[in-house]
C-alpha positions in Angstrom: 109.7 18.8 118.3 111.9 18.8 115.2 115.2 20.5 116.0 118.1 21.3 113.8 121.7 21.9 115.0 124.1 24.4 113.6 127.7 23.6 114.6 126.9 19.9 115.2 130.6 18.8 114.7 131.9 20.8 117.6 132.6 19.5 121.1 129.5 21.0 122.5 127.5 20.6 119.3 128.0 16.8 119.4 126.6 16.8 123.0 123.6 18.8 121.9 122.9 16.4 119.1 123.1 13.5 121.6 120.5 15.1 123.9 118.1 15.6 121.0 118.5 11.9 120.0 118.0 10.8 123.6 114.9 13.0 124.3 111.7 11.1 123.3 109.9 14.3 122.5 112.4 15.6 119.9 113.7 14.6 116.5 117.0 15.6 114.9 115.7 17.4 111.8 119.0 18.5 110.2 122.6 19.4 111.0 124.9 22.1 109.6 128.6 22.6 109.8 131.5 24.2 108.0 132.2 21.2 105.7 129.8 18.6 104.4 132.1 15.8 105.6 131.9 17.1 109.2 128.2 17.7 109.0 127.5 14.2 107.7 129.7 12.6 110.3 127.4 13.9 113.1 124.1 13.8 111.3 123.0 10.3 112.5 121.0 9.9 109.3 119.4 13.4 109.4 120.0 15.8 106.4 123.4 17.5 106.5 124.2 20.9 105.1 126.8 23.6 104.8 124.4 26.2 103.4 122.2 28.1 105.8 119.3 28.7 103.4 119.2 25.0 102.4 119.3 24.0 106.1 116.4 26.3 107.0 114.2 24.9 104.2 114.2 21.6 106.1 110.9 21.3 108.1 111.8 22.0 111.7 110.4 23.8 114.8 113.6 25.0 116.5 117.3 25.2 116.1 120.2 24.8 118.5 123.1 27.2 117.5 126.4 25.8 118.8 129.0 28.1 117.1 131.5 30.7 118.2 129.7 33.8 119.3 131.1 36.1 116.6 129.2 34.3 113.8 126.0 33.7 115.7 124.0 36.9 114.9 123.1 36.1 111.3 122.3 32.5 112.2 119.9 33.6 114.9 118.3 36.3 112.8 117.7 33.9 109.9 116.3 31.3 112.3 113.8 33.7 113.7 112.9 35.0 110.2 112.1 31.4 109.4 109.7 31.2 112.4 111.9 29.0 114.5 112.6 29.0 118.2 116.3 29.2 119.1 118.5 27.7 121.9 121.9 29.5 121.7 125.1 28.7 123.4 126.7 31.4 125.6 127.6 34.2 125.2 124.7 35.1 123.0 127.1 37.4 120.9 130.5 38.9 121.3 129.0 42.4 121.5 126.2 44.0 123.5 124.7 45.5 120.3 124.6 42.2 118.5 123.0 40.5 121.5 120.3 43.2 121.6 119.6 42.7 117.8 119.2 39.0 118.4 116.8 39.6 121.3 114.8 42.1 119.2 114.5 39.6 116.4 113.2 37.0 118.7 110.5 39.3 120.1 109.6 40.6 116.6 109.1 37.0 115.4 107.3 36.1 118.7 109.7 33.1 119.1 111.4 31.9 122.2 115.1 32.4 122.8 116.8 30.1 125.2 120.4 30.5 126.4 122.9 27.7 127.1 123.6 28.4 130.7 123.5 24.8 131.6 125.3 25.2 134.9 121.9 26.2 136.3 121.1 22.5 136.2 124.3 21.3 137.9 123.1 19.6 141.2 125.3 21.8 143.5 123.9 25.0 142.1 120.3 23.8 141.6 120.4 22.9 145.3 121.4 26.4 146.2 118.3 27.8 144.5 116.1 25.1 146.2 117.5 26.1 149.6 116.9 29.8 149.0 113.3 29.2 147.9 112.7 27.0 150.9 113.5 29.7 153.4 115.9 27.4 155.3 118.5 30.2 155.6 116.1 33.0 156.3 116.2 36.4 154.6 119.0 36.5 152.0 121.6 39.2 152.7 124.4 38.7 150.2 126.1 36.3 147.7 129.7 35.5 146.9 130.4 34.1 143.5 133.6 32.9 141.8 134.7 31.3 138.6 138.3 30.6 137.5 140.9 28.5 135.8 144.5 28.8 134.7 143.8 30.8 131.6 145.3 30.5 128.1 146.7 27.0 128.4 143.1 25.7 128.8 142.1 26.9 125.3 142.4 24.7 122.2 141.9 27.7 119.8 142.9 31.3 119.9 139.4 32.5 118.9 138.4 31.3 122.4 140.3 34.1 124.1 140.7 36.9 121.5 138.3 39.7 122.3 137.4 40.6 118.7 136.0 37.0 118.4 135.2 35.9 121.9 134.0 39.3 123.3 136.7 39.5 126.0 138.5 37.5 128.6 137.6 35.8 131.9 134.3 37.7 132.1 133.2 36.2 128.8 134.5 32.7 129.4 134.2 31.0 132.8 132.8 34.3 134.3 129.8 34.5 132.1 128.4 31.4 133.6 128.8 32.8 137.0 127.4 36.3 136.2 124.3 34.4 134.9 124.3 32.3 138.1 124.3 35.5 140.2 121.3 36.8 138.3 119.6 33.4 138.5 119.9 33.6 142.3 119.4 37.3 142.8 116.4 37.7 140.5 118.0 40.6 138.5 121.2 42.7 138.4 120.7 46.4 137.8 124.0 47.9 139.1 127.6 46.7 138.3 130.7 48.2 139.8 134.1 46.6 139.2 137.7 46.4 138.1 139.1 44.4 135.2 142.9 43.9 134.6 145.2 42.5 131.9 148.4 42.2 133.8 149.2 38.5 133.4 148.4 37.2 129.9 148.4 40.7 128.3 145.9 39.9 125.6 144.4 43.3 124.6 140.8 43.5 125.4 140.8 40.1 127.2 140.8 40.6 130.9 142.6 37.9 132.9 140.9 39.1 136.2 137.7 40.8 137.0 136.2 41.7 140.3 132.8 43.3 140.8 129.9 44.1 143.1 126.4 43.4 141.7 123.3 44.9 143.1 119.7 43.7 142.7 116.5 45.8 143.0 115.6 43.6 146.0 118.6 45.0 147.9 120.6 41.8 147.7 124.2 42.3 146.6 126.9 40.0 145.4 130.7 40.0 145.2 132.0 38.4 142.1 135.3 37.3 140.6 136.2 35.8 137.3 139.8 34.8 136.7 142.3 33.3 134.3 145.0 33.1 136.9 143.7 30.4 139.3 146.9 28.3 139.4 145.1 25.6 141.4 142.9 24.8 138.4 139.2 25.1 137.4 136.7 26.0 140.1 133.2 27.6 140.2 131.7 28.4 143.6 128.7 30.2 145.0 128.0 31.0 148.7 124.6 32.5 149.8 124.3 34.1 153.2 121.0 34.6 155.0 119.8 35.6 158.5 119.5 31.9 159.6 122.4 30.3 157.8 124.3 29.9 154.6 124.5 27.5 151.6 127.6 26.8 149.5 127.8 25.0 146.1 130.8 24.3 144.0 132.2 22.5 141.0 134.7 20.8 140.3 134.3 18.7 142.3 130.6 18.9 142.8 129.8 19.6 146.4 127.3 21.4 148.8 127.4 22.6 152.3 124.3 23.9 154.2 124.5 25.6 157.6 121.2 26.4 159.4 120.4 27.9 162.7 117.1 28.6 164.6 118.2 32.2 165.2 121.2 34.3 164.2 124.3 33.2 166.1 122.5 30.1 167.5 123.6 26.5 167.4 124.2 25.3 163.9 123.3 22.2 161.9 125.7 21.4 159.1 124.7 19.2 156.1 127.2 18.2 153.4 126.8 16.5 150.0 129.9 15.5 148.0 128.1 13.7 145.2 130.4 10.7 145.2 128.5 9.1 142.3 129.1 12.1 140.1 132.8 12.4 141.1 133.4 8.7 140.4 131.5 8.9 137.1 133.5 11.9 136.0 136.8 10.2 137.0 135.9 7.1 134.9 134.1 8.8 132.0 135.0 12.5 132.0 133.3 15.8 132.9 131.2 15.6 129.7 128.8 13.2 131.5 127.8 15.9 133.9 127.5 18.5 131.1 125.5 16.1 129.1 123.0 15.5 132.0 122.6 19.2 132.4 122.0 19.6 128.6 119.3 17.0 128.8 117.5 18.9 131.6 118.0 22.2 129.7 116.5 20.7 126.5 113.4 19.5 128.4 112.9 23.0 129.8 113.5 24.5 126.3 110.6 22.4 125.1 108.5 23.6 128.0 109.6 27.2 127.3 108.3 27.0 123.7 105.0 25.6 125.0 104.6 28.8 127.1 105.1 27.3 130.5 106.1 29.6 133.4 108.3 29.1 136.4 111.1 27.4 134.5 114.8 27.5 135.4 116.1 27.8 131.8 117.9 31.0 130.9 115.7 33.1 128.5 116.6 35.9 126.1 116.8 38.5 128.8 119.2 36.4 130.8 121.3 35.9 127.7 121.5 39.7 127.1 122.1 40.6 130.7 125.1 38.2 131.0 126.7 40.0 128.0 125.8 43.4 129.4 127.5 42.5 132.7 130.6 41.3 130.8 130.8 44.7 129.1 129.9 46.7 132.2 132.9 45.7 134.4 135.5 47.0 131.9 133.3 50.2 131.5 133.2 50.6 135.2 137.0 50.2 135.3 137.3 52.9 132.7 135.1 55.4 134.4 135.5 54.5 138.0 131.7 54.6 138.3 129.0 51.9 138.6 127.1 51.0 135.4 123.3 51.1 135.8 121.3 48.5 133.8 117.6 48.3 133.1 115.5 45.9 135.1 114.6 43.4 132.4 112.8 40.7 134.4 111.6 37.6 132.5 111.3 37.6 128.7 107.6 37.8 127.7 106.5 37.5 124.1 
Protein backbone atom coordinates (compact mmCIF):
# COMPACT_ATOMS: atom_id res chain seq x y z
CA UNK A 1 0.00 0.00 0.00
CA UNK A 2 1.36 3.41 -1.00
CA UNK A 3 0.66 5.90 1.78
CA UNK A 4 1.23 9.65 1.89
CA UNK A 5 1.55 11.65 5.12
CA UNK A 6 0.27 15.19 5.62
CA UNK A 7 1.88 16.83 8.63
CA UNK A 8 4.98 14.62 8.45
CA UNK A 9 7.20 17.07 10.35
CA UNK A 10 5.08 17.12 13.50
CA UNK A 11 5.80 15.05 16.61
CA UNK A 12 3.09 12.51 15.78
CA UNK A 13 3.57 12.80 12.03
CA UNK A 14 7.19 11.71 12.37
CA UNK A 15 6.08 8.59 14.22
CA UNK A 16 3.48 7.87 11.55
CA UNK A 17 6.17 8.08 8.90
CA UNK A 18 8.34 5.71 10.93
CA UNK A 19 5.57 3.10 11.09
CA UNK A 20 5.03 3.24 7.33
CA UNK A 21 8.75 2.76 6.72
CA UNK A 22 8.84 -0.17 9.18
CA UNK A 23 5.78 -1.98 7.78
CA UNK A 24 6.75 -4.42 4.96
CA UNK A 25 3.37 -4.01 3.28
CA UNK A 26 3.53 -0.21 2.96
CA UNK A 27 5.56 2.33 1.05
CA UNK A 28 5.96 6.02 1.90
CA UNK A 29 4.54 7.59 -1.26
CA UNK A 30 4.90 11.30 -0.41
CA UNK A 31 4.96 13.78 2.46
CA UNK A 32 3.49 17.24 2.87
CA UNK A 33 4.05 19.98 5.42
CA UNK A 34 3.87 23.75 5.82
CA UNK A 35 7.36 24.41 4.43
CA UNK A 36 9.32 22.47 1.84
CA UNK A 37 12.32 22.42 4.16
CA UNK A 38 10.31 20.65 6.87
CA UNK A 39 8.70 18.28 4.39
CA UNK A 40 12.03 17.28 2.83
CA UNK A 41 13.60 16.77 6.25
CA UNK A 42 11.12 13.99 6.98
CA UNK A 43 10.57 12.56 3.49
CA UNK A 44 13.18 9.79 3.66
CA UNK A 45 13.64 10.07 -0.08
CA UNK A 46 9.93 10.27 -0.94
CA UNK A 47 8.55 13.27 -2.87
CA UNK A 48 7.96 16.29 -0.61
CA UNK A 49 5.28 18.95 -1.06
CA UNK A 50 3.67 22.02 0.45
CA UNK A 51 0.84 22.13 -2.12
CA UNK A 52 -2.10 19.76 -1.60
CA UNK A 53 -3.01 19.39 -5.29
CA UNK A 54 0.57 18.48 -6.21
CA UNK A 55 0.76 16.05 -3.28
CA UNK A 56 -2.44 14.28 -4.36
CA UNK A 57 -1.22 13.84 -7.94
CA UNK A 58 1.42 11.47 -6.60
CA UNK A 59 0.31 7.84 -7.05
CA UNK A 60 -0.88 6.55 -3.68
CA UNK A 61 -3.63 4.45 -2.11
CA UNK A 62 -4.15 6.16 1.24
CA UNK A 63 -3.13 9.18 3.28
CA UNK A 64 -2.37 9.69 6.95
CA UNK A 65 -3.48 13.15 8.08
CA UNK A 66 -1.51 14.27 11.11
CA UNK A 67 -2.42 17.94 11.46
CA UNK A 68 -4.31 20.08 13.98
CA UNK A 69 -8.03 19.32 13.83
CA UNK A 70 -9.16 22.75 12.60
CA UNK A 71 -7.39 22.37 9.22
CA UNK A 72 -8.29 18.73 8.67
CA UNK A 73 -11.64 18.93 6.86
CA UNK A 74 -10.43 20.22 3.45
CA UNK A 75 -7.54 17.74 3.55
CA UNK A 76 -9.86 14.80 4.21
CA UNK A 77 -12.39 15.91 1.61
CA UNK A 78 -9.68 16.30 -1.04
CA UNK A 79 -8.22 12.89 -0.21
CA UNK A 80 -11.60 11.18 -0.54
CA UNK A 81 -12.29 13.06 -3.78
CA UNK A 82 -8.99 11.66 -5.05
CA UNK A 83 -10.18 8.13 -4.22
CA UNK A 84 -7.90 7.61 -1.22
CA UNK A 85 -8.49 5.91 2.12
CA UNK A 86 -7.74 8.11 5.14
CA UNK A 87 -6.25 7.50 8.57
CA UNK A 88 -6.85 10.68 10.58
CA UNK A 89 -5.54 11.76 13.93
CA UNK A 90 -8.03 12.53 16.69
CA UNK A 91 -10.26 14.45 17.09
CA UNK A 92 -11.53 14.08 13.54
CA UNK A 93 -12.44 17.80 13.44
CA UNK A 94 -12.90 20.55 15.99
CA UNK A 95 -16.66 20.66 15.30
CA UNK A 96 -19.44 18.10 15.07
CA UNK A 97 -20.61 19.53 11.74
CA UNK A 98 -17.14 19.26 10.22
CA UNK A 99 -16.76 15.70 11.47
CA UNK A 100 -20.07 14.75 9.89
CA UNK A 101 -19.04 16.27 6.57
CA UNK A 102 -15.80 14.27 6.60
CA UNK A 103 -17.68 11.05 7.36
CA UNK A 104 -20.22 11.77 4.62
CA UNK A 105 -17.39 12.33 2.13
CA UNK A 106 -15.84 8.98 3.05
CA UNK A 107 -19.12 7.18 2.50
CA UNK A 108 -19.84 9.01 -0.78
CA UNK A 109 -16.39 8.04 -2.06
CA UNK A 110 -16.76 4.49 -0.68
CA UNK A 111 -13.39 4.81 0.99
CA UNK A 112 -12.43 3.77 4.50
CA UNK A 113 -11.86 6.26 7.29
CA UNK A 114 -9.73 5.20 10.23
CA UNK A 115 -9.31 7.28 13.38
CA UNK A 116 -6.10 7.56 15.39
CA UNK A 117 -7.32 6.19 18.70
CA UNK A 118 -4.12 4.24 19.21
CA UNK A 119 -4.70 3.71 22.94
CA UNK A 120 -7.00 0.84 21.94
CA UNK A 121 -3.74 -1.02 21.29
CA UNK A 122 -2.00 -0.19 24.57
CA UNK A 123 -1.52 -3.60 26.26
CA UNK A 124 -3.32 -2.60 29.47
CA UNK A 125 -6.48 -1.54 27.61
CA UNK A 126 -6.35 -4.27 25.00
CA UNK A 127 -6.23 -6.75 27.90
CA UNK A 128 -9.46 -5.31 29.31
CA UNK A 129 -11.25 -5.98 26.03
CA UNK A 130 -9.84 -9.52 25.95
CA UNK A 131 -11.07 -10.20 29.49
CA UNK A 132 -14.55 -8.86 28.72
CA UNK A 133 -14.82 -11.03 25.63
CA UNK A 134 -13.57 -14.10 27.51
CA UNK A 135 -16.43 -13.96 30.04
CA UNK A 136 -14.01 -14.25 32.98
CA UNK A 137 -15.76 -11.49 34.94
CA UNK A 138 -19.29 -12.57 34.01
CA UNK A 139 -22.03 -10.23 32.88
CA UNK A 140 -20.77 -6.65 32.55
CA UNK A 141 -22.59 -4.21 34.82
CA UNK A 142 -20.73 -0.91 34.61
CA UNK A 143 -17.49 0.85 33.69
CA UNK A 144 -15.43 3.61 35.32
CA UNK A 145 -13.19 5.61 33.01
CA UNK A 146 -10.77 8.45 33.69
CA UNK A 147 -8.22 10.57 31.87
CA UNK A 148 -6.33 13.54 33.22
CA UNK A 149 -3.19 15.63 33.56
CA UNK A 150 -2.08 19.00 34.89
CA UNK A 151 -3.58 21.05 32.07
CA UNK A 152 -2.11 24.07 30.30
CA UNK A 153 1.53 23.59 31.40
CA UNK A 154 1.55 20.33 29.40
CA UNK A 155 0.94 22.07 26.07
CA UNK A 156 3.66 23.35 23.77
CA UNK A 157 1.32 25.51 21.62
CA UNK A 158 -1.80 27.52 22.42
CA UNK A 159 -3.74 25.95 19.53
CA UNK A 160 -3.74 22.75 21.57
CA UNK A 161 -6.10 24.22 24.17
CA UNK A 162 -8.01 27.08 22.49
CA UNK A 163 -11.51 25.91 21.63
CA UNK A 164 -11.78 27.74 18.30
CA UNK A 165 -8.90 25.56 17.09
CA UNK A 166 -8.89 22.46 19.30
CA UNK A 167 -12.67 22.12 19.76
CA UNK A 168 -12.59 22.50 23.52
CA UNK A 169 -10.75 21.50 26.65
CA UNK A 170 -10.15 18.27 28.54
CA UNK A 171 -12.98 16.51 26.70
CA UNK A 172 -11.20 17.07 23.38
CA UNK A 173 -7.70 16.38 24.66
CA UNK A 174 -6.96 13.49 27.04
CA UNK A 175 -10.69 12.91 27.40
CA UNK A 176 -11.38 12.10 23.77
CA UNK A 177 -9.19 9.01 23.98
CA UNK A 178 -11.16 7.87 27.01
CA UNK A 179 -14.61 8.55 25.54
CA UNK A 180 -13.54 6.43 22.56
CA UNK A 181 -12.27 3.80 24.99
CA UNK A 182 -15.68 3.77 26.67
CA UNK A 183 -17.41 3.19 23.33
CA UNK A 184 -14.78 0.58 22.39
CA UNK A 185 -15.71 -1.40 25.50
CA UNK A 186 -19.45 -0.64 25.70
CA UNK A 187 -20.21 -1.22 22.02
CA UNK A 188 -22.00 2.10 21.56
CA UNK A 189 -22.94 5.21 23.53
CA UNK A 190 -26.39 6.64 22.91
CA UNK A 191 -27.00 8.79 25.98
CA UNK A 192 -24.71 11.36 27.61
CA UNK A 193 -25.46 13.30 30.79
CA UNK A 194 -22.78 15.43 32.34
CA UNK A 195 -21.25 18.58 33.75
CA UNK A 196 -18.33 20.59 32.37
CA UNK A 197 -16.61 23.49 34.19
CA UNK A 198 -14.02 26.18 33.48
CA UNK A 199 -13.19 27.26 37.04
CA UNK A 200 -9.42 26.74 37.07
CA UNK A 201 -7.71 27.70 33.81
CA UNK A 202 -10.61 29.95 32.74
CA UNK A 203 -10.07 29.47 29.00
CA UNK A 204 -13.41 30.27 27.38
CA UNK A 205 -14.92 27.23 25.71
CA UNK A 206 -12.18 24.93 27.00
CA UNK A 207 -13.44 22.97 30.00
CA UNK A 208 -10.82 22.00 32.57
CA UNK A 209 -13.09 19.36 34.11
CA UNK A 210 -15.87 17.22 32.71
CA UNK A 211 -17.82 14.47 34.44
CA UNK A 212 -20.46 12.38 32.73
CA UNK A 213 -22.57 9.26 32.67
CA UNK A 214 -22.66 7.30 29.42
CA UNK A 215 -25.34 4.75 28.59
CA UNK A 216 -25.27 2.01 25.98
CA UNK A 217 -28.24 0.33 24.26
CA UNK A 218 -27.12 -2.92 25.95
CA UNK A 219 -27.89 -1.42 29.36
CA UNK A 220 -24.24 -1.04 30.37
CA UNK A 221 -23.40 2.37 31.80
CA UNK A 222 -20.13 4.20 32.45
CA UNK A 223 -19.00 6.99 34.72
CA UNK A 224 -16.44 9.24 33.05
CA UNK A 225 -14.10 12.06 33.99
CA UNK A 226 -11.71 14.11 31.90
CA UNK A 227 -9.61 16.67 33.72
CA UNK A 228 -6.88 19.27 33.31
CA UNK A 229 -6.45 19.59 37.08
CA UNK A 230 -4.85 16.30 38.05
CA UNK A 231 -1.93 17.72 39.99
CA UNK A 232 -0.45 14.23 40.40
CA UNK A 233 0.31 14.08 36.68
CA UNK A 234 -0.88 12.17 33.62
CA UNK A 235 -3.07 9.12 34.13
CA UNK A 236 -5.61 7.16 32.08
CA UNK A 237 -7.52 4.39 33.81
CA UNK A 238 -10.43 2.04 33.09
CA UNK A 239 -12.24 -0.31 35.46
CA UNK A 240 -14.88 -2.77 34.26
CA UNK A 241 -17.14 -4.48 36.81
CA UNK A 242 -18.97 -7.71 36.14
CA UNK A 243 -21.02 -10.23 38.10
CA UNK A 244 -17.97 -12.43 38.69
CA UNK A 245 -15.18 -9.93 39.11
CA UNK A 246 -13.53 -6.83 37.72
CA UNK A 247 -10.62 -5.82 35.53
CA UNK A 248 -8.57 -2.64 35.71
CA UNK A 249 -6.16 -1.17 33.18
CA UNK A 250 -4.13 2.01 33.48
CA UNK A 251 -1.38 4.08 31.90
CA UNK A 252 1.09 5.64 32.89
CA UNK A 253 2.55 3.44 34.14
CA UNK A 254 1.11 0.52 32.20
CA UNK A 255 -0.61 -1.94 34.54
CA UNK A 256 -3.49 -4.39 34.90
CA UNK A 257 -5.37 -6.02 37.74
CA UNK A 258 -7.90 -8.82 37.30
CA UNK A 259 -10.15 -10.08 40.12
CA UNK A 260 -12.27 -13.15 39.44
CA UNK A 261 -14.60 -15.25 41.57
CA UNK A 262 -16.66 -18.37 40.95
CA UNK A 263 -19.79 -16.67 42.26
CA UNK A 264 -20.64 -13.11 43.35
CA UNK A 265 -19.04 -12.44 46.73
CA UNK A 266 -17.07 -15.69 46.70
CA UNK A 267 -13.33 -16.22 47.20
CA UNK A 268 -11.29 -14.11 44.80
CA UNK A 269 -8.31 -14.75 42.57
CA UNK A 270 -6.18 -11.68 41.87
CA UNK A 271 -3.86 -11.40 38.87
CA UNK A 272 -1.56 -8.39 38.32
CA UNK A 273 0.66 -7.31 35.45
CA UNK A 274 2.91 -4.27 35.79
CA UNK A 275 4.60 -4.57 32.36
CA UNK A 276 8.08 -4.06 33.76
CA UNK A 277 9.62 -4.31 30.29
CA UNK A 278 7.51 -1.41 29.02
CA UNK A 279 8.17 0.66 32.13
CA UNK A 280 11.94 0.19 31.82
CA UNK A 281 11.89 0.87 28.07
CA UNK A 282 9.94 4.10 28.59
CA UNK A 283 12.30 5.22 31.35
CA UNK A 284 15.31 4.63 29.11
CA UNK A 285 13.88 5.69 25.76
CA UNK A 286 10.65 7.71 26.43
CA UNK A 287 6.91 7.19 26.15
CA UNK A 288 7.18 7.48 22.38
CA UNK A 289 8.29 3.84 22.19
CA UNK A 290 4.89 2.73 23.50
CA UNK A 291 3.01 5.09 21.21
CA UNK A 292 5.08 3.91 18.25
CA UNK A 293 4.28 0.27 18.97
CA UNK A 294 0.57 1.11 19.10
CA UNK A 295 0.83 3.06 15.83
CA UNK A 296 2.41 0.00 14.23
CA UNK A 297 -0.54 -2.19 15.25
CA UNK A 298 -2.99 0.48 14.17
CA UNK A 299 -1.36 0.74 10.74
CA UNK A 300 -1.58 -3.04 10.29
CA UNK A 301 -5.29 -2.92 11.09
CA UNK A 302 -5.80 0.09 8.84
CA UNK A 303 -4.46 -2.00 5.97
CA UNK A 304 -6.88 -4.78 6.97
CA UNK A 305 -9.73 -2.25 7.16
CA UNK A 306 -9.11 -1.12 3.59
CA UNK A 307 -9.14 -4.76 2.54
CA UNK A 308 -12.65 -5.11 3.96
CA UNK A 309 -11.79 -7.34 6.91
CA UNK A 310 -14.26 -7.49 9.81
CA UNK A 311 -13.82 -7.83 13.56
CA UNK A 312 -10.95 -5.35 13.79
CA UNK A 313 -10.16 -3.18 16.78
CA UNK A 314 -9.25 -0.07 14.81
CA UNK A 315 -11.52 2.94 15.31
CA UNK A 316 -13.54 3.58 12.15
CA UNK A 317 -15.33 6.70 10.91
CA UNK A 318 -18.33 6.15 13.18
CA UNK A 319 -16.02 5.93 16.19
CA UNK A 320 -14.30 9.13 15.08
CA UNK A 321 -17.63 10.97 14.83
CA UNK A 322 -19.05 9.60 18.08
CA UNK A 323 -16.02 10.76 20.08
CA UNK A 324 -16.54 14.32 18.79
CA UNK A 325 -20.29 14.13 19.44
CA UNK A 326 -19.62 13.08 23.03
CA UNK A 327 -17.14 15.92 23.51
CA UNK A 328 -19.85 18.34 22.38
CA UNK A 329 -22.65 16.58 24.28
CA UNK A 330 -21.27 17.08 27.80
CA UNK A 331 -21.23 20.93 27.58
CA UNK A 332 -24.67 20.79 25.96
CA UNK A 333 -25.97 18.67 28.83
CA UNK A 334 -24.39 21.16 31.23
CA UNK A 335 -26.27 23.97 29.51
CA UNK A 336 -29.67 22.28 29.47
CA UNK A 337 -29.45 20.07 32.55
CA UNK A 338 -30.76 17.22 30.39
CA UNK A 339 -29.18 14.13 28.83
CA UNK A 340 -28.17 14.29 25.16
CA UNK A 341 -29.49 11.43 23.05
CA UNK A 342 -27.31 10.13 20.20
CA UNK A 343 -28.08 7.88 17.26
CA UNK A 344 -26.94 4.27 17.47
CA UNK A 345 -24.29 4.35 14.74
CA UNK A 346 -22.78 0.88 15.08
CA UNK A 347 -19.89 -0.04 12.83
CA UNK A 348 -19.20 1.95 9.66
CA UNK A 349 -20.22 0.00 6.57
CA UNK A 350 -19.46 1.24 3.06
